[in-house]
N, C-alpha and C positions, 0 to 999 in steps of 0.2 A: 645031882644037886649042882643047881645054878649058881657061875662065878659069883664072887664078889663084886658089885658094880664100881667097887669104889677104889679099886685100885684096878692102877694102868703102866702100861709101859710106853719110854718115848725112844723113837728109833724109827732107821730106812732098813724096806728091804731090800736086799742083793737080790742081782742079776747072774753073777757066779762066784762058788766059792771053793777057795778061797778067792775075795775080792775087794775095790775099795770102799768105802764106805763117806758119807760127806762124814766132816769131824773128826774122822779115828786117823790117827797116823798110820802108815802103812796101810796091812791089808788086815781082814779077818773074814772069818768063816761063821758067826751069827748073825743070821738075819733077823728082824724084828719079830716076826714067829713066830723062833724059835725060840728070842729069849722073854716072849710073853709064860708060853707054854710053860718054861724054868720056874718062872718066876709066881707060875698060875694066874693069870691073869687072865681076864675074858675081854679086857679092854687095849688098846691101842691110840697111840697120837703115831700117825705115818705122817712122817713130815718129804719123801722125797717127790709128792707137790710142790715144796715149796720154792725147790730146784726146778722145775719145769713143767708146765700144764701137760704136756707131752707122757708125766707120771698116772695122768687123770683118763687111765681107758679102762674097758672091762677086764680085760687080762688080770688087770693088778686088784684091782674089788673081788673077782673071784677068786683069787688066793687069800684074801681076805674076810673071806664069808664064815670061815669058823667062829670069827669074833665075833660077841654081842653087839660092841660098840667101835667105831673108828670116828676118828677125828683127822680129819685132813689137815696142812701146814697148807698156808696159801700161798700162792708162790708171786715171787719174786727172782729176780735175777739182775748179777754185775754184771752191771754195761761195761763193756772195753777190754777193761783187764784187772786182775784180783788190787785191791787195794786201790781204786781209782776213786773208790768215793761216790760213782757217778751209776745210782741201780736205774733198772726200767721195771716198771713195776708191773705186774699182774693179777693184782688183788679180786679184783671187779672179776675179769674174767674165769679165775680161778671157783670163786664164790658162785658165780653163775653154773658155773660144770661140776661143781661136786653137788649142789643142787640137781640138775637132772639126774643124776649121777644114782643120786639118791634114791628116786622116785623109783629102780631097779633094783638098789640094792638098799634094805631099811636098815642095816646097820652101821650106815654111812650117815653120823648122827650131827654131824656139820663141819664147824670148820677152825682151825688154831690162827692167831695171825701173832706168827713169832714175834718179841724182841720189840714190841707197840712202845712209840716212841722214844726207845732206847735211843740215848745220844751215840753217834753215827751212822746211825742202823739206816737202811731203807724209807722206812717210815717216822724216822725220827721227827720230820715236820708236814706230818698228818695234820690234817683237818677235822673237826668233826662231822662239816658237810663230805668230804672226802667217807670216811669214815659207815656215814649215813647210807650211801651208795652202794659201798659193798655190802653191808648188813642186808639192803631193801635186792641189791642183787641177786642172793640168795633165797631172801624168805617169803619174796615175789614168786620164785619156782615152788619154793617147799617152808611155809610157814612152822613145818615144825621141827628145821635144823637150829644149833647152837654155834652161835661166835663166841669164843673164848678169844681175850688178850694177856702174852703171854708182859707181865711184870715184875719188877726184882725190889723185896726188899732193899730196904736202905738207901739202893741206887738212885729211885724213883719217888714222885710227890705222890702218894695215890689217890691225894683231894685236888687233881688234876684231870679226872677221870668222873668227874662228877657232872660235865657239862656233854660225855658224852655218853653217859650213862641209859640214855633209853634206847645204845646200838648196840650190846655186847650183856650176854646171857653170864658170860664168868669170867671167873679170873686165874690165871695158871702163872703162881708166883714160885720164885724162886731167888735162892740165896748166892750169889755169883760169890762172896768169900765166907766160908765159914769160919766161926769164932764161936771160941768162950764164953766169950761176951755179948754177943746179938742172941744167942739161944739160948742162955740164962738169964741175961737181963732185960731184952726187948720183944724178943718174940712172942710169948705169951700177951703181953697185953696189944704188940701189933693184932695178934689177931682176935681181938676180942674185940678192936677198936673194926677192923676192915668184914667182922660179922655185923658188926651194929651199924655202920656208915652202910655196908652193901648186903643186906639181909635180901634184898630179892635176887643177890646174883648167886651161881653156885664159885663155892670156890677150890680149885684144886691146888695141890702144895706140893712142889717138888721139890726133888732129891737128886743131887748129882752125882754117880759115883766114880766119877774121874774130876781132878778140880783143873778144871778148865780157868776157873778165875784165880788159881794163884798157884800158874808155871804146871801146868799138866799134872799127869800122873796119878794113881788112884786116890781118891779123896782119904785122909788121914784115918785109919778103924776107928781111933776114939772123938773125932768128927762125925762120922758116921754113925756110930753107935748113941751120940750124945743126937745127933738129929731122929733118929727112930725115937729115942723116948721122949723128945718134945712133939716130936708130931703125932706118934698116938696117941698120948695128951691130949690135944687139940681134938683131933678128931674123936675121942668118947665124947670130949662136949658139944661136939656139934657144931664147933668152928671153922673148921673144914670141912669138906662135902667127899674130897676125896685124896688120892696122893698117887701120884706119878714118880717112877726112876726113869734114868739118862742115865747112860745111851745104851742098845742094845750091840753097836758095835763092839765094843769094850767088856761083854758076859766073857767072853773067850780067852781074855787072855792071861795068860797065869798071875801076873803082875796085879792084876783085880779080882782074883779070884776068893780070896777073904771079903772083901766089898760084896761082892753077890750071894756068897755064902752065908754073910750075916742075914743080908739081906731077907733072902729068901727064907731064912729061919726063923727071921724073926717074924716075916708076914704071914705068915703058917704060925708061927705061936699066936699073933694076934687074932687071927680071924678062926682060929678051933678053938681059942679060950672066950669067945665073945656071945653068948646066949641073944638069939635073935628071938623074941614072942610072938 
């Protein structure tokens, strides 16, 4: 039986076990492919290329061949020193390289532009014209590929995407701060509006198991449970096309075990109790 195409894992492959991973404190023993298999996901957002074009090579593509779909992070690298706020961008080059590799590796389905126009991020001031160049660099080589933009609930104005809507295919949406108020009072209405306003786009809802926006540590279990309940309901309604868990490097941590186990069990329950005719 094929994997459910709606479920994704976000993270990084590791070259050394245990070893370092981006956005993980200390070392980790859980590489992206291991985390995805644990959650029963046939699809991964592979973010190593976000940090260097060198990751976009045949050796790494071979490593991910067992997955139905791979979305690759578009490359940006921080320039000079950490925290400088100066970025050297390689989005166009990465888009073209992903497209070239996809001709040999058809499970490469496209690219993710992380933190699109997020304040203080590398693409904070990206123009519509610049996004168009990136999109064309990929689709001139392989028009079947898709470009996803990462955007944040409440932190960003989705209406500002209207002017560039021709140059992206999907939205990967995240909640940086998880609160009862947002998930109970705002989430349902926001997803209804997003589905209406971006009916021609794919919508991927993200879920952090690590509370990056709230001081670090595992996401409080009550917030994880609340998010799972709300996201599942929107997936049932068709307002969401896919669901992505972030990030793989924390899956092996003892203090994240409860979160990972809950999500795994919830996803298994969800997938195994919905009949598809």
